[in-house]
Backbone as JSON, one array per atom type, in Angstrom:
{
  "sequence": "MKVATEVAKLKIEAFCAYQDRSSYDVRSKLRDWEIAEEQVELFVNELISDGFLNDQRFACSFVSGKFRIKKWGRNKIKAQLRFKKISVEMVAQALKEIDAKEYWETLIYLAEKKFKELASKKDSDWNKRIKIARFLAQKGYENDLINDALDQHFSE",
  "N": [[141.8, 81.39, 79.98], [144.58, 83.59, 80.61], [144.44, 86.82, 81.97], [146.18, 89.9, 82.23], [145.89, 91.94, 85.12], [146.28, 94.57, 85.51], [145.01, 95.06, 82.78], [142.82, 93.45, 82.9], [141.58, 94.86, 84.6], [140.11, 97.23, 83.61], [139.09, 95.76, 81.62], [137.18, 94.79, 82.59], [135.57, 96.46, 83.66], [134.96, 97.71, 81.62], [133.41, 95.68, 80.12], [131.21, 96.1, 82.36], [130.19, 98.68, 82.11], [129.15, 98.47, 79.22], [126.44, 97.09, 79.67], [124.1, 96.59, 82.63], [125.25, 94.11, 85.09], [125.3, 91.59, 87.18], [126.81, 90.93, 90.25], [127.53, 88.54, 90.13], [127.71, 87.86, 87.7], [130.2, 89.16, 87.12], [131.69, 88.16, 88.6], [132.07, 85.33, 87.84], [133.35, 86.0, 85.04], [135.76, 86.88, 85.63], [136.74, 85.25, 86.99], [136.91, 83.42, 84.91], [138.93, 84.88, 83.42], [141.1, 83.84, 85.09], [141.98, 85.1, 87.26], [143.19, 85.89, 90.79], [141.46, 84.6, 93.59], [141.64, 86.85, 95.52], [141.93, 89.13, 93.92], [139.86, 89.2, 92.59], [137.52, 89.84, 94.3], [138.39, 92.0, 95.24], [138.63, 93.63, 92.66], [135.55, 93.64, 92.75], [134.24, 95.35, 94.6], [135.29, 97.35, 94.32], [134.1, 98.11, 91.62], [131.77, 98.16, 92.63], [132.0, 100.6, 94.6], [132.18, 102.14, 92.34], [130.52, 102.27, 91.08], [129.66, 101.03, 89.12], [128.78, 98.68, 89.03], [125.96, 97.23, 90.54], [123.49, 95.17, 92.14], [120.91, 95.38, 92.44], [120.01, 97.35, 90.48], [121.39, 96.04, 88.89], [118.63, 93.68, 88.85], [116.55, 95.18, 88.5], [116.71, 95.88, 85.98], [116.88, 93.84, 84.53], [114.45, 92.56, 85.16], [112.94, 94.41, 83.42], [113.51, 94.28, 80.95], [113.01, 91.1, 80.47], [110.38, 90.9, 80.8], [109.18, 93.01, 79.1], [110.37, 92.38, 76.79], [111.21, 89.74, 76.24], [108.74, 88.52, 76.83], [108.79, 87.2, 79.67], [107.2, 85.5, 81.99], [106.29, 85.87, 86.06], [107.9, 83.6, 87.6], [109.5, 82.45, 85.84], [111.63, 84.94, 85.56], [111.88, 85.24, 87.98], [113.51, 82.52, 88.52], [115.46, 82.52, 87.18], [117.01, 84.9, 88.05], [117.6, 84.19, 90.8], [119.29, 82.25, 90.24], [121.46, 83.85, 89.45], [122.3, 84.61, 91.57], [121.19, 87.14, 92.93], [119.97, 88.23, 95.57], [116.42, 86.91, 97.39], [115.03, 89.51, 98.76], [115.87, 91.62, 96.96], [115.04, 90.58, 94.03], [112.1, 90.49, 95.17], [111.86, 93.04, 95.15], [112.5, 93.73, 92.63], [110.76, 92.29, 90.99], [108.34, 94.4, 91.55], [107.84, 96.03, 89.85], [106.46, 95.19, 87.33], [104.15, 96.1, 86.0], [100.49, 94.69, 87.2], [98.3, 95.19, 85.54], [99.22, 95.51, 82.78], [100.88, 92.87, 82.67], [99.13, 91.06, 83.0], [97.66, 91.58, 80.56], [100.12, 90.61, 78.58], [99.86, 88.36, 79.43], [97.26, 87.44, 78.27], [97.42, 88.29, 75.81], [99.41, 86.43, 75.07], [98.38, 83.87, 75.23], [96.06, 84.12, 73.34], [97.66, 84.06, 70.87], [98.95, 81.3, 71.14], [96.87, 80.48, 70.72], [95.71, 80.89, 68.27], [98.08, 79.93, 66.75], [97.06, 77.15, 66.95], [94.94, 77.0, 66.07], [94.65, 75.62, 63.7], [94.88, 73.21, 63.99], [93.8, 69.98, 64.35], [92.76, 69.63, 66.92], [90.8, 68.56, 70.2], [89.31, 70.99, 71.92], [89.81, 71.1, 74.41], [92.4, 69.82, 74.83], [93.52, 71.46, 73.47], [93.61, 73.79, 74.93], [95.73, 72.58, 77.04], [97.68, 72.42, 75.42], [98.04, 75.47, 75.2], [98.7, 76.37, 77.98], [100.56, 75.04, 78.8], [102.42, 75.86, 77.58], [102.03, 78.85, 78.03], [103.14, 78.07, 80.84], [105.82, 77.31, 80.84], [106.81, 79.88, 79.69], [106.77, 81.06, 82.23], [104.46, 82.38, 83.98], [102.27, 82.4, 86.47], [99.97, 79.2, 87.36], [97.58, 79.69, 88.19], [96.62, 82.56, 87.28], [96.9, 81.72, 84.56], [94.91, 79.37, 84.42], [92.77, 81.56, 84.74], [92.66, 82.85, 82.55], [92.49, 81.02, 80.6], [90.06, 80.02, 80.66], [88.79, 82.77, 80.79], [88.94, 82.46, 78.18], [88.13, 80.57, 76.6], [85.46, 80.34, 77.6], [84.3, 82.46, 76.34]],
  "CA": [[142.67, 82.65, 79.3], [144.59, 84.37, 81.65], [144.32, 88.17, 81.55], [146.87, 90.54, 83.5], [145.44, 92.08, 86.3], [145.78, 96.0, 84.8], [144.23, 94.63, 81.68], [141.47, 93.02, 83.49], [140.56, 95.84, 85.4], [140.15, 97.92, 82.1], [137.85, 95.21, 80.49], [136.29, 94.15, 83.6], [135.0, 98.04, 83.47], [134.2, 98.08, 80.29], [131.88, 94.74, 80.78], [130.03, 96.31, 83.29], [129.71, 99.67, 81.51], [127.98, 97.96, 78.26], [124.83, 96.94, 80.34], [123.99, 96.55, 83.97], [125.91, 93.04, 85.24], [125.59, 90.95, 88.09], [128.48, 90.4, 90.94], [128.01, 86.66, 89.93], [128.49, 87.52, 86.13], [131.24, 89.82, 86.74], [132.78, 87.15, 89.37], [132.51, 84.38, 86.65], [134.58, 87.02, 83.82], [136.75, 87.19, 86.03], [137.56, 83.56, 87.12], [137.03, 82.88, 83.41], [140.13, 85.14, 83.36], [141.99, 83.53, 85.97], [142.54, 85.9, 88.26], [143.26, 85.13, 91.77], [140.07, 85.16, 94.47], [141.67, 87.91, 96.54], [141.97, 89.85, 93.38], [138.71, 89.18, 92.42], [136.9, 90.6, 95.79], [138.74, 93.93, 95.17], [137.67, 94.22, 91.61], [133.77, 93.82, 92.53], [134.21, 96.05, 95.71], [135.62, 98.46, 93.58], [133.47, 98.22, 90.42], [130.26, 98.71, 93.34], [131.82, 101.77, 95.11], [132.73, 103.06, 91.64], [129.03, 102.78, 90.45], [129.69, 100.32, 87.99], [128.09, 97.68, 89.58], [124.74, 97.39, 91.68], [122.89, 94.28, 91.5], [119.81, 95.99, 92.56], [119.8, 97.73, 89.33], [120.72, 94.77, 87.38], [117.93, 93.06, 88.67], [115.12, 96.22, 87.76], [116.73, 96.09, 84.1], [116.73, 92.43, 83.96], [113.28, 91.89, 85.12], [112.35, 95.09, 82.79], [114.12, 93.3, 79.61], [112.64, 90.41, 80.18], [109.3, 90.98, 80.78], [108.85, 93.48, 77.85], [110.67, 92.15, 75.35], [110.66, 88.17, 75.89], [107.46, 88.51, 77.28], [108.7, 86.11, 80.2], [106.47, 85.88, 83.44], [107.3, 86.1, 86.97], [108.31, 82.46, 87.65], [110.52, 82.15, 84.85], [112.44, 85.94, 85.92], [112.67, 84.55, 89.44], [114.41, 81.42, 88.81], [117.01, 83.19, 86.8], [117.43, 86.12, 88.98], [118.21, 83.77, 91.52], [120.45, 81.63, 89.3], [122.53, 84.64, 89.17], [122.43, 84.79, 93.35], [120.45, 87.84, 93.62], [118.88, 87.85, 97.06], [115.41, 87.22, 97.54], [114.85, 90.61, 98.6], [116.38, 92.16, 95.66], [114.19, 90.17, 93.53], [111.27, 91.03, 95.15], [111.84, 94.44, 95.22], [112.48, 94.18, 91.22], [109.2, 92.13, 90.66], [107.37, 94.71, 91.8], [108.24, 97.04, 89.01], [105.98, 94.91, 86.78], [102.29, 96.75, 86.32], [99.52, 94.24, 87.39], [97.54, 95.19, 84.86], [100.7, 95.21, 81.85], [101.13, 91.57, 82.91], [97.31, 90.29, 82.54], [97.14, 91.73, 78.98], [100.72, 90.14, 78.41], [99.48, 87.1, 79.28], [96.21, 87.34, 77.49], [98.2, 88.07, 74.43], [100.16, 85.34, 74.54], [97.35, 82.6, 75.34], [95.82, 84.35, 72.17], [98.71, 84.36, 69.85], [99.45, 80.42, 70.68], [95.49, 79.47, 70.44], [95.66, 81.48, 66.55], [99.14, 78.79, 66.1], [96.17, 75.92, 67.23], [93.53, 77.06, 65.63], [94.28, 75.01, 62.49], [94.87, 71.76, 63.91], [92.33, 69.26, 64.5], [92.77, 69.4, 68.21], [89.83, 69.14, 70.83], [89.31, 72.33, 72.75], [90.6, 70.23, 75.72], [93.84, 69.42, 74.08], [94.33, 73.08, 72.78], [93.82, 74.31, 76.51], [96.54, 72.07, 77.78], [99.06, 72.86, 75.01], [98.39, 76.25, 75.8], [99.0, 76.45, 79.43], [101.93, 74.08, 79.13], [103.5, 76.71, 77.1], [102.42, 79.76, 79.22], [103.65, 77.73, 82.17], [106.78, 77.34, 80.35], [107.23, 81.16, 79.88], [106.99, 81.83, 84.01], [103.6, 82.36, 84.02], [101.72, 81.56, 87.26], [99.3, 78.82, 87.17], [95.91, 80.2, 88.42], [96.48, 83.43, 86.18], [96.84, 80.67, 82.94], [93.78, 78.9, 84.49], [92.05, 82.56, 84.67], [92.85, 83.63, 81.11], [91.97, 80.24, 79.45], [88.4, 80.17, 81.3], [88.06, 83.9, 80.08], [89.4, 82.82, 76.48], [87.43, 79.17, 76.43], [83.76, 80.6, 77.6], [83.58, 83.56, 75.05]],
  "C": [[143.13, 83.58, 80.36], [144.87, 85.4, 81.38], [145.33, 88.93, 82.73], [145.88, 91.77, 84.52], [145.6, 93.58, 85.73], [145.04, 95.84, 84.18], [142.81, 94.47, 81.71], [140.41, 94.2, 83.96], [139.38, 96.49, 84.42], [138.85, 97.13, 81.72], [136.57, 94.63, 81.41], [134.89, 95.49, 83.76], [134.21, 98.2, 82.42], [132.84, 97.17, 80.17], [130.84, 95.24, 81.21], [129.2, 97.8, 82.89], [128.65, 99.82, 80.4], [126.92, 97.64, 78.55], [125.04, 96.21, 81.66], [123.97, 94.64, 83.7], [125.24, 92.64, 86.75], [126.07, 90.84, 88.83], [128.54, 88.79, 90.52], [128.52, 86.68, 88.39], [129.87, 87.95, 86.44], [132.26, 88.29, 87.72], [133.14, 85.94, 88.52], [133.51, 84.6, 85.54], [135.67, 86.65, 84.35], [137.6, 85.73, 86.71], [137.83, 82.93, 86.09], [138.52, 83.26, 83.15], [141.5, 84.38, 84.03], [142.53, 84.17, 86.35], [142.6, 85.37, 89.36], [142.19, 86.03, 92.72], [140.49, 86.25, 95.16], [141.37, 89.31, 95.66], [140.2, 90.12, 92.74], [137.33, 89.99, 93.26], [136.85, 91.88, 95.74], [138.38, 94.55, 93.92], [135.96, 94.54, 91.71], [133.73, 94.72, 93.69], [134.2, 97.06, 95.09], [134.65, 99.12, 92.25], [131.99, 98.73, 91.49], [130.73, 99.68, 93.58], [132.11, 102.92, 94.17], [131.15, 103.18, 90.65], [128.88, 102.25, 89.55], [128.9, 99.23, 88.12], [127.3, 97.66, 90.63], [123.59, 96.04, 91.16], [121.32, 94.93, 91.87], [119.43, 96.44, 91.0], [119.61, 96.49, 88.31], [119.28, 94.07, 87.57], [116.58, 93.77, 88.34], [115.28, 95.85, 86.21], [116.28, 94.87, 83.69], [115.12, 92.01, 84.03], [112.35, 92.77, 83.97], [112.04, 94.49, 81.24], [113.22, 91.7, 79.86], [111.45, 90.01, 80.42], [108.49, 91.86, 79.29], [109.27, 93.3, 76.66], [110.65, 90.55, 75.17], [109.2, 87.74, 76.1], [107.23, 87.17, 78.55], [107.74, 86.24, 81.43], [107.13, 85.69, 84.65], [108.09, 84.84, 87.87], [109.4, 82.36, 86.92], [111.68, 83.66, 85.21], [112.79, 85.38, 87.09], [113.77, 83.89, 89.4], [115.76, 82.21, 87.82], [117.76, 84.13, 87.21], [118.29, 85.15, 89.99], [119.53, 82.7, 91.14], [121.93, 82.66, 89.43], [122.91, 84.87, 90.73], [121.98, 86.09, 93.7], [119.32, 87.45, 94.3], [117.21, 88.06, 96.97], [114.63, 88.61, 97.55], [114.74, 91.62, 97.48], [114.97, 91.72, 94.21], [112.62, 90.98, 93.55], [110.87, 91.98, 95.34], [111.51, 94.83, 93.66], [111.42, 93.78, 90.3], [107.98, 93.38, 90.56], [106.82, 96.14, 91.06], [107.13, 96.73, 88.21], [104.66, 95.25, 87.07], [101.48, 95.28, 86.46], [99.1, 94.03, 85.82], [97.89, 94.89, 83.17], [100.77, 93.51, 81.98], [100.0, 90.87, 82.79], [97.33, 90.12, 81.07], [98.67, 91.14, 78.26], [100.13, 88.72, 78.4], [98.23, 86.27, 78.26], [96.51, 87.53, 76.13], [98.51, 87.11, 73.62], [99.34, 83.85, 74.34], [96.71, 82.92, 73.77], [96.24, 84.44, 70.89], [98.76, 82.51, 69.54], [97.85, 79.66, 70.08], [95.69, 79.86, 68.61], [96.61, 80.35, 66.05], [98.26, 77.41, 66.21], [95.02, 75.75, 66.23], [93.62, 75.85, 64.48], [94.51, 73.46, 63.01], [93.73, 71.21, 64.44], [92.52, 68.39, 65.59], [91.45, 69.58, 69.03], [90.65, 70.3, 71.63], [89.88, 72.1, 73.95], [92.17, 70.45, 75.31], [94.75, 70.84, 73.48], [94.74, 74.18, 74.36], [95.08, 73.81, 77.1], [97.4, 72.52, 77.34], [99.41, 74.6, 75.42], [98.76, 76.75, 76.97], [100.3, 75.36, 79.74], [103.11, 75.22, 78.8], [103.04, 78.2, 77.83], [103.52, 79.37, 80.62], [105.14, 77.49, 81.63], [107.62, 78.97, 80.18], [107.12, 81.66, 81.31], [105.9, 82.02, 84.31], [103.08, 81.7, 85.84], [100.47, 80.57, 86.97], [97.83, 79.52, 87.6], [95.81, 81.67, 87.54], [96.18, 82.76, 84.94], [95.78, 80.28, 83.52], [92.49, 79.68, 84.27], [91.85, 82.69, 83.14], [92.22, 82.2, 80.65], [90.43, 80.01, 80.26], [87.99, 81.44, 80.72], [88.31, 83.16, 78.76], [88.07, 81.65, 76.21], [85.64, 79.64, 76.78], [83.29, 81.87, 76.8], [83.4, 82.23, 73.75]]
}
């Protein structure tokens, strides 16, 4: 879909004003609109200088939203941010905003919720443990924390 340059500037500003975006998302959107590569870089630089675009701000809001709303773990968040071409340093800085206590409580909450879902099944405790571990790993939680949570749950 070809978009005129003047229209593209207004649309991309609105796109960035609606919610925090990564520069990767903005470049992709502009390329979808068939904007020339030189113009894409010019737009991105203008958006950064005008405060519409900030990858660090995007990373922090992404981490906050994915952890608090979707209950994702650090591994999944990190992978998604790397997919959006956010630097390793920015990812590390954004992940520091996750409170360790809240992270652990969320992990325990998800494990308990999954255990309750599996309670009616005729599986052994070992099979339930494997299913819960797989679920938590898919959510992006670290294996050592998963094992600690499961040890705590199954020892009770």
